[in-house]
Short mmCIF file of the C-alpha atoms (twelve columns), coordinates in Angstrom:
data_MODEL
# 
_entry.id   MODEL 
# 
loop_
_atom_site.group_PDB 
_atom_site.id 
_atom_site.type_symbol 
_atom_site.label_atom_id 
_atom_site.label_alt_id 
_atom_site.label_comp_id 
_atom_site.label_asym_id 
_atom_site.label_seq_id 
_atom_site.Cartn_x 
_atom_site.Cartn_y 
_atom_site.Cartn_z 
_atom_site.pdbx_PDB_model_num 
ATOM 1  C CA . MET A 1  21.993  5.193   6.841   1 
ATOM 2  C CA . GLU A 2  20.060  3.694   9.787   1 
ATOM 3  C CA . LYS A 3  23.157  3.859   12.045  1 
ATOM 4  C CA . ALA A 4  23.971  7.432   11.057  1 
ATOM 5  C CA . SER A 5  20.429  8.806   11.387  1 
ATOM 6  C CA . GLY A 6  19.174  6.699   14.293  1 
ATOM 7  C CA . LEU A 7  15.960  6.115   12.283  1 
ATOM 8  C CA . ARG A 8  14.508  2.735   11.239  1 
ATOM 9  C CA . TYR A 9  14.309  1.962   7.565   1 
ATOM 10 C CA . GLY A 10 10.723  1.391   6.279   1 
ATOM 11 C CA . GLY A 11 8.999   3.651   8.857   1 
ATOM 12 C CA . GLU A 12 10.770  6.579   10.460  1 
ATOM 13 C CA . LEU A 13 13.391  6.941   7.742   1 
ATOM 14 C CA . ASP A 14 10.830  6.799   4.853   1 
ATOM 15 C CA . ALA A 15 8.648   9.314   6.630   1 
ATOM 16 C CA . ALA A 16 11.457  11.711  7.170   1 
ATOM 17 C CA . THR A 17 12.922  11.522  3.543   1 
ATOM 18 C CA . PHE A 18 10.221  10.346  1.125   1 
ATOM 19 C CA . ARG A 19 6.713   11.124  2.444   1 
ATOM 20 C CA . PRO A 20 6.773   14.810  1.597   1 
ATOM 21 C CA . PHE A 21 7.527   14.085  -2.035  1 
ATOM 22 C CA . LEU A 22 5.703   10.748  -2.838  1 
ATOM 23 C CA . GLN A 23 1.964   11.180  -3.026  1 
ATOM 24 C CA . TYR A 24 -0.381  9.380   -5.305  1 
ATOM 25 C CA . ARG A 25 -2.180  12.020  -7.379  1 
ATOM 26 C CA . PHE A 26 -4.418  11.291  -10.357 1 
ATOM 27 C CA . ALA A 27 -6.394  13.910  -12.143 1 
ATOM 28 C CA . ALA A 28 -9.089  11.660  -13.634 1 
ATOM 29 C CA . HIS A 29 -9.743  8.682   -11.281 1 
ATOM 30 C CA . GLN A 30 -12.974 7.869   -13.042 1 
ATOM 31 C CA . ARG A 31 -11.065 7.054   -16.216 1 
ATOM 32 C CA . LEU A 32 -9.383  4.060   -14.469 1 
ATOM 33 C CA . THR A 33 -12.269 1.681   -14.874 1 
ATOM 34 C CA . MET A 34 -10.325 -1.566  -14.841 1 
ATOM 35 C CA . PRO A 35 -10.541 -3.783  -11.666 1 
ATOM 36 C CA . VAL A 36 -7.881  -2.708  -9.187  1 
ATOM 37 C CA . LEU A 37 -6.754  -4.530  -6.075  1 
ATOM 38 C CA . VAL A 38 -5.184  -2.267  -3.439  1 
ATOM 39 C CA . ILE A 39 -3.362  -4.112  -0.694  1 
ATOM 40 C CA . ALA A 40 -2.006  -2.382  2.465   1 
ATOM 41 C CA . GLY A 41 0.012   -3.553  5.325   1 
ATOM 42 C CA . ARG A 42 -1.419  -2.246  8.546   1 
ATOM 43 C CA . HIS A 43 2.043   -1.467  9.955   1 
ATOM 44 C CA . ASP A 44 3.553   0.078   6.726   1 
ATOM 45 C CA . GLY A 45 5.476   3.248   7.614   1 
ATOM 46 C CA . GLY A 46 5.904   4.280   4.025   1 
ATOM 47 C CA . ALA A 47 2.480   3.807   2.385   1 
ATOM 48 C CA . ALA A 48 -0.132  4.486   5.036   1 
ATOM 49 C CA . SER A 49 -3.434  2.502   4.938   1 
ATOM 50 C CA . GLU A 50 -5.400  5.728   5.122   1 
ATOM 51 C CA . GLY A 51 -3.970  7.072   1.888   1 
ATOM 52 C CA . LEU A 52 -4.536  3.823   0.150   1 
ATOM 53 C CA . ARG A 53 -8.153  3.622   1.415   1 
ATOM 54 C CA . ASP A 54 -8.666  7.117   0.036   1 
ATOM 55 C CA . LEU A 55 -7.196  6.044   -3.356  1 
ATOM 56 C CA . THR A 56 -9.463  2.967   -3.424  1 
ATOM 57 C CA . ARG A 57 -12.578 5.199   -2.820  1 
ATOM 58 C CA . LEU A 58 -11.616 7.356   -5.812  1 
ATOM 59 C CA . LEU A 59 -11.316 4.490   -8.220  1 
ATOM 60 C CA . PRO A 60 -14.597 3.244   -9.689  1 
ATOM 61 C CA . ASN A 61 -13.815 -0.473  -9.673  1 
ATOM 62 C CA . ALA A 62 -11.316 -0.929  -6.807  1 
ATOM 63 C CA . ARG A 63 -11.191 -3.224  -3.744  1 
ATOM 64 C CA . PHE A 64 -9.102  -2.553  -0.680  1 
ATOM 65 C CA . LEU A 65 -7.503  -5.179  1.557   1 
ATOM 66 C CA . GLU A 66 -5.603  -4.514  4.636   1 
ATOM 67 C CA . TYR A 67 -3.203  -7.043  6.091   1 
ATOM 68 C CA . GLU A 68 -3.290  -6.790  9.852   1 
ATOM 69 C CA . GLY A 69 -0.017  -8.501  10.529  1 
ATOM 70 C CA . SER A 70 2.081   -6.849  7.746   1 
ATOM 71 C CA . GLY A 71 4.274   -3.921  7.080   1 
ATOM 72 C CA . HIS A 72 5.392   -2.617  3.612   1 
ATOM 73 C CA . PHE A 73 6.187   -5.985  2.138   1 
ATOM 74 C CA . VAL A 74 2.847   -7.775  2.445   1 
ATOM 75 C CA . TYR A 75 3.916   -10.548 0.132   1 
ATOM 76 C CA . LEU A 76 6.804   -11.535 2.556   1 
ATOM 77 C CA . ASP A 77 4.856   -10.953 5.768   1 
ATOM 78 C CA . GLU A 78 1.797   -12.924 4.813   1 
ATOM 79 C CA . PRO A 79 2.810   -14.796 1.650   1 
ATOM 80 C CA . GLU A 80 -0.027  -17.376 1.755   1 
ATOM 81 C CA . ARG A 81 -2.721  -14.814 2.123   1 
ATOM 82 C CA . PHE A 82 -1.158  -12.532 -0.563  1 
ATOM 83 C CA . ALA A 83 -0.972  -15.453 -3.021  1 
ATOM 84 C CA . ARG A 84 -4.584  -16.436 -2.337  1 
ATOM 85 C CA . ASP A 85 -5.896  -12.819 -2.623  1 
ATOM 86 C CA . VAL A 86 -3.990  -11.919 -5.731  1 
ATOM 87 C CA . THR A 87 -4.853  -15.286 -7.455  1 
ATOM 88 C CA . ALA A 88 -8.547  -14.817 -6.584  1 
ATOM 89 C CA . PHE A 89 -8.470  -11.260 -7.954  1 
ATOM 90 C CA . LEU A 90 -6.747  -12.294 -11.176 1 
ATOM 91 C CA . THR A 91 -9.030  -15.256 -11.874 1 
ATOM 92 C CA . LYS A 92 -12.168 -13.378 -11.264 1 
# 
């Protein structure tokens, strides 16, 4: 698909095919009162940090982390930090 379209997977290709359809929409953010950890990769072409920041602001008990050196797969790009952050969140 990359060769045929000339677009890179994970960024340009996702934006062209999925972004118009995939949007996080909740009708009752305030009802989601459990702790939520939202992690974004700064260079993610599919799930932009701005949208995830907005989602975090809408949730009453959410924390946002942005991984500066990561794309879409933060657990692969920065595995040590990901493991540390998720472990700290889950044990809190």
